N, C-alpha and C positions, 0 to 999 in steps of 0.2 A: 873464883878456878877457873880451870881451866881443863874441857875438857874433849877430847877428840873423839868422834863416833867417824867411824865405817862398819862400810859393808865392803865381806870381800868375797863374794862369792855370786853368781849370775850376775855379773856384771857390777862394777864398781861404785861408791862413793863413800865423798870424807865431805865433814862437815866438823865448824870447829865452832865449841860454843863458850862462851865468857860467860859467865854469872850466869841473869836474863838476858844475854844477851847474842845473837848467830851471829857470830864475824865473819864465817866461809865456808862455806861446802862448793862440793864440785865432782864430777861423773869423774871415774879410774876404768881401766881396762879391765876386759873380762878376769872375775875374777884374779883382784887385785890384790896385795900383798900389802906392809908395813913393810918395804923397803920401796914403793912403789910412793906410797902414802908421804910416805918423812922423806921425799926428794917433792915431791908437788906443796908439800911444806916448806919445806924450803925455797924453794922458789918466789913465794907470796912471803915470803922473811918469817916465816916459825920456824922456831927452832923443837923436834919434835920429843929432845930431852927433855924438856921442859914442856912437859904435858903431862896436868895432872892424874889425869887416867882417860882410861884407852875402851868404851863400847863398842863393843862390836857387837854386828846380825854377822850370825859367821865368820870363821875364825882360817880360811883358807892363808897360809902365809902374815900369819902371826907372830912373831918369836920372843914375845914377852911379855910379858902379865898386862891382863884385859879384862873384865867385865862384861858377859857376856849375857845380849838380852833378847825371846824370841822376836822373829820375826812380825809378826801381825800384834803383836804392841807397842812393835817402832812404829807401827805404819799411824795405829791409833793417838798416840804422842806426837805427831807430826803435825797431822793434821789435825786434830783438836787443837797443840800447843797455835800456833797461828791462822786460828778460825778467825772468827763474829764475838761466837761464843764464848771462849777461853778470856775474850775479850772482856767481856760485859759478866764475864763470874756466875755463867750461864752453864746448865749440864746441858748432853747432848746425845746426841748416837751416832756411830760410826760404823761404819758399813766399809769393812774390807773385804775386796773382793779381785780377786790374781786370777789368773789363766790356769787352768785345770786344777782351782780348786772352788770347792765352793766359797759362794756368800756367806761370811761371818759379820754377825752383829756382835757390836758393845754399848754398853752405855758406859759414859766420864759424870758421876756425878759435878756439881756445886762442888766438895772437897777435892779437886784433881782423879779418886777412885777408878778406878776400871772396874768394872763386871762386863764379863767375856755374856753374853745372852744365845752365843747359839751358830751352826748354820741354819740358812734360810730356804737351802734347799737342797738335795740327798745329795750327796758325795758325788755321783756320777751330774754333773752338774758344771763339774769343775774340764769333763771332755769337748760338753759342748762347746760353751765359747773359747776352748782352743779353735772349735770350727769353725762356730760363727763369725768369729773373732777377725778372716784371717782374707778378706779379699783378692788377693790376689790366687785366693783355694776359685776365685770364676775366672779363671784362664784370665784374666784383663776387662771382663765386665766392669761397668761402674754399681758398687753396690747401694744399693738407691733406696734409701732409708723410708720408714715409716713415714718422718715428716710429711713428703706425699699429698700425706694426705688426711695430715691429725693437723696441721700445722707449723711454725718457727715453735724455738724455742719460748723464743720470746714471749707466747698466751698460753705456755704449759699447764695450763690450769692447775697452779699453783695448789692450791687448797684443797684440790679433788683428788681421793687418789680414787683411782678404778681395778676394780678386781678383773681376773682372766674370763671369767664369768660377762663382764661388763663387756670386753672387748666387740667390737663388730668388728668388720672386714674392710674399711675403712681403715679404725687403727694400724691393721696392720701392714698398712701399705698395699693392698689387693684390692685396691677398690675399682668396679663395673667386670668382673670374671668371678662366676658362679660359687657366690658369696659363701655358702652356707656348705656345700662341698671339699672347698681350701681348712675354711675354718676348721672343719670336720680332719680332714689331713694334720693340717701343723698340730691342732691336738691331738691326736692317736698317735703323733709320732716323738712330740716331746716326751709322751706321757711312757710311751713305751721306754723310749730311753733315757729317765727320768730312773724311772722302777726298777732299769734290769742291771744286765754285771754288765755290761758291756761299756760304762762309763764315755758312754759318748763315743765309740770307734762307731761308725758308719753312718751319723745322723745328717750329715752332709752329704751323703749319696741317697737316701733316703728322703731330701726335697728335693734332691734334679730328679728320683724317678715321677713324686709328686705334680711338679711345674712341668714332666716332660706332658704327664702322659695326662694333665688339666694343661697345657698346654699358653703357659705364664716363664712368664722370665725368673729363672733360679734363683737371679740372687732379690725380688722383689719379697718373693717368700721368704725366703731366707730372711732377710731383713723383718718382715713379720712376725716368722719365727724370737725374735731375739726380742724381740718387742713382747713379745707371751712372758719370753721369760723375767721378761725386767717383770710385766705386769705382775707375775707371781710373789717374784719379791715385793714390793710393793703394800701386796695382801699381807706378805707376815708385817713387813715395819705398820700397819696400821694397826695389826693385836700386840704390835709390844708396845704401843701408843707415840707413836711416832708425827703422830699427826695433833701432838704436844709439846713435842721435842724440836730443833735442829737440828738438821743431819750433816752429818758430812762422809762424803763418798770417796776413795784413796783406795789404793792398787792399783794392777796394770792394769782393771780395767777403766779407770778414772782416767788414765787418760787417753784413753780412747774419744774423740768429740761421740760417736753417731754415741755407746756408752752410756756417757755421763748424761747426751741430752736425753735418751730417751726418761733415762732414773731423772732429769732433772722436772720430767713433764707427772713425776705425781710426789715430785719434791712437799713436805708440809710448809703449814701457817707463818712460823719459828724462822725459819729457813735454811740455805743449802747451802755446803761451801765444801770446794774442790780445792784441794792445792794444787798450785801449780807445780813442784814438785812430788808426784805422787812415785816418783820410781825407785828408780835404786841409790839417787844424794839424802830423799826425803827420807828413803831406809836407815840412812845417812843421822840422818838430822835427827829421829828419832831416837837411836842408839843413845846416842847424847845427854836429851833429855828423857830420858825416862831412868838415864844414871844421875842427871840433877835436880830429879825432882824422887828422886827414891825412897823418901820419908816421909816428906812434905807432900804429895799429892800433883798432879801435873797443873798445870797453870801459863797463862802467858807469858807468850816472850816478845819480846822487840826482835825484828825481820826485815832484810828487806831483800826481797829476792835481787837484786845486781849484789850478790856474796860471794863469786865467781873467781877464778883467776883475772887479773891482770895483765893484756895484752904482755909480749914479748920485747921488743926492743933489738935492734937489727942497727950497727954502722954504713951498711951497703944495700943497694937495693938490685933486685938482682936484671942483668943486661932485658936490653927489648922496655925498661919499662920507663916513665920520666917522673915524675916529684912536682908540685904548684903547692902552692895552700887555696885551702878552697875551703868557705862558710859552710854548712848546712845547705842551709838556702841557692847558694853558685852550683852545689850539687844534684838537688832539685831541676834545676831548666837545664842542664847537660841534662837530664833526666828524659825531661821532656820533647825536649830537642833534637834527641839523640833516637831515643825507643830503647837505647841501652843497659843492661842488667849491672849494680854495682855490688859487689861485694860494703859489708859495712861490718869491720873491728872496731869498734869503742868503748873503753874505760870496762866495769870490770863485767865477767861477763853472767848470764842471767844462772842461777841454780836452778835442775830442773831440763827435761828435754828441751823444751822449745826456747831457743836463743833467740826470739826473732827482731828482739831493741837492740842487738853488740852484738853477736854472732849473724852475722846474715849475708840471704843475695838476695836482694827488692827488686823489682820491676816491676815497669807501668800496668794495668792490668788489661788482658786482654791480648798480653805479645808472651813469648816462648822462654823468656828468658831464665825462668825459678824449678822447673816444671823437674832436669836433672839430678834436683837439687836433697830434693824430698818431697813427703807432701805441701804443700804450697797454700798464704793462707792470703785474707784480701785483709791488706789493712786501710783504715779510713779512723780518719777526728770521731772522738767521740763526741761531741755536738751537729756530726754531720752523719751519721750512721743512720737518722728515717730515712735520713734521702733514696736510702740504697741497700735497708732490709724493713722488712714489715716487722711492727711490732719489736724492733731493734733491744737487746741491754747492755748493758755496760758488760765485755768482753774484755777483760785485757789481759785474760791469759790464753786467747784462740781456741776453750773448754771445751765449745760446742758449735750445734750446727742453725745457721741463721738461712732462712726465706729470703732470695733475693728479688727484688719489685720487679716487676714482666718486663718492664721497658727496659730494664740494664741486663735486665737478662739476656732479652735481645739485641741490645749494643754491646755489648760485650761477653756475643756465645762464652767466649773463654773462662771466664768468671762463675761458675759456677757449675754442679755437676746434675746428674740428667736427674732426680729427684727435685732441681730447682734449689736448692740450700749449696750454699762454699762453707769454711772455717770462717774466721773472722774476728783479728783483733786490733782493737778497739784502740785508738790512743790519745790521752792522757795527754796536755803540757804536763804536768807538775806529775807525769810517772817515764815520761821515757822525751825529753826536752827534746832532743836532737831528731828521734825517729818523730814527734811531734810537727816539727820549724819542719823538716821535707817536704811534710805532706802537708802543712798550710803552702807551702810556696808551691807546689806544685796541683792547690786548686785553682789560686791566683793567673799561672799563666795555661793551664789545662780544662778543660770544661768537664770531664770525668777522672773525676780528683780522687783515684783510689789503684793502689798498689799493692805487686804482688810481692812475696816475702815466702822464703824458707830460710828455718836456722838450718846452720850451713858452720860449726863446731872447728873454724880456725881457732887458733894459737895463736896470729899475730898475723897484721900486713902479710908479711912476709909468703906465708902458706899460705893467704890467695891465693898473689900472685901464681908461684908457683901450684895450680889446681890444677891452671888449665882453661879454668871453667869463666871467666868474665875477661874485659880487661876495664872493667871499673872498680879499685877499691878503696876506698875511704874510710879512716883511719884518726881520729882526734885532730882532723883539721887537718891532713896532707891526703890528695888527692892523686894516688897514684894509677899514673893513665898507662896502656901497654900501649910501645910504640908501632907501629905500622913505614912499613916503605912503598911508595906510593902506591898507597892504598884510595880505590873512592869511597869515597862518603857515604858513608850509612844513611839511605831515606833514610828521612822521622816514621817510624809505626803509628805515630798520637797527631802526625799532624791533621789529618782531621779531626781531629777538635781539640786543636791550639787557637785559645782567644784571639790568637791572633792572625785570622786566614789565614794564613801562609804561610811553609813547607821548608821552613824556617834549617842550618846547616851545623850543627850542631852550635845551634844559642847567636849565631852570626847576628841574627836582622828581632832584635829587642818591638817590645808594645807599643812602641814612640813610632820605630823608625831609625832607630842609629843601633849605633854595634854597641851591644851590652856587653860589662863584662864577665861574667862566664862563658859568653862567647866570642874574648876573646884568650884564654884560658882550654875552651875546649879544645880548641888547635892541635 
């Protein structure tokens, strides 16, 4: 049976489920309808007229028969069916927490039936999460989370659930500043807005006023309030038996590493799962799953995050660009010797908001090549993570924040935020052989073997070239390089980290002092 899941409002998503296998998924434009979905499917070899059933979360622009399913239920299905709990035939709790809404708790029993346990906070909490979740509202100030005092996600105390009453000011990220007074201010402001009729409006203004009165940083106080809100949720989770069942976390807030990290500090011993596609594409997946298992109950499905569109092929390269064959190892050497960023467009796209392995811009850590593309993520090999991060856990989907070891924070000052943490994607050869190969070769040449990456939803190599933001584009074994007339070659930004001890140009000098293959190709 071939089922198409469609999310058609508030940002679109599309998924194809064939029996118990997720075959395809993609994000669509805002308020997408059937016409765009059919065009996307046609481009990937699917015939919309041969779909057995359309399962829809929202119904904007759907002009053919479809089955409609509730948004929250779809989020539950997508999170549970892709979780290790479903794979083991176990029951689990599923927390759906969207911006502008109260956190909703559900239980999926061993038989796959969904039971709604209700909201864990008053409706006004939806307004609070919207304000607490927007660091831009702080006029560019860094959003320093409570991790500065509580440790990293890696030492999250997975078996211990603290209540709001247990919180100390250090846990709220305000250590060393009028502890009791600030704690009272946070509790007072939080309680007033949770119990009030204003749906959270003005909450951030109140926090700013309290921060100004007490002489502390607003971002620090806001992070403390966010931690307290999560602690309240954790308290209710424990009351619902959350210490005995695994927990899935999904919804808008699950895509924000600050919220995911804060909640993971309270996760149960049974485990914690955040699907890598908790947003619009996850809603489309969930709608398809609800239809597939509407009679028998939810169960595990086969899935691979790399189930998105393949890159389009073009017969012509834009003017001003040259092409050459290039292995991932050679790209790593060119990046090391030049310090330049490179766009990566390879294979099927990742399903979800982060496309760090398939559609991304990557650059040497400490440089400035990726920030313009969006939130930057530190990339490292899984086996090397403990070298750079305190008590680093595997994080293949860059969902959490990790504390950078002091020596690396000092050596690469742009690596972490003001609180000493960074988002990390740990890369394993089995999950992403191309990116793992690049990192492995980069570590051979550079004694600071970290890269930085940002997701960039390029449709193909040509769209990356036309973006105007990179000089190097690598796509499935081909390097596209912007041509310069009479240019002066850029001095390596990473020369001081080179194992050769030389500031080589575009790979002209290898470790043995001979001309390297990548150097010839880099000219």
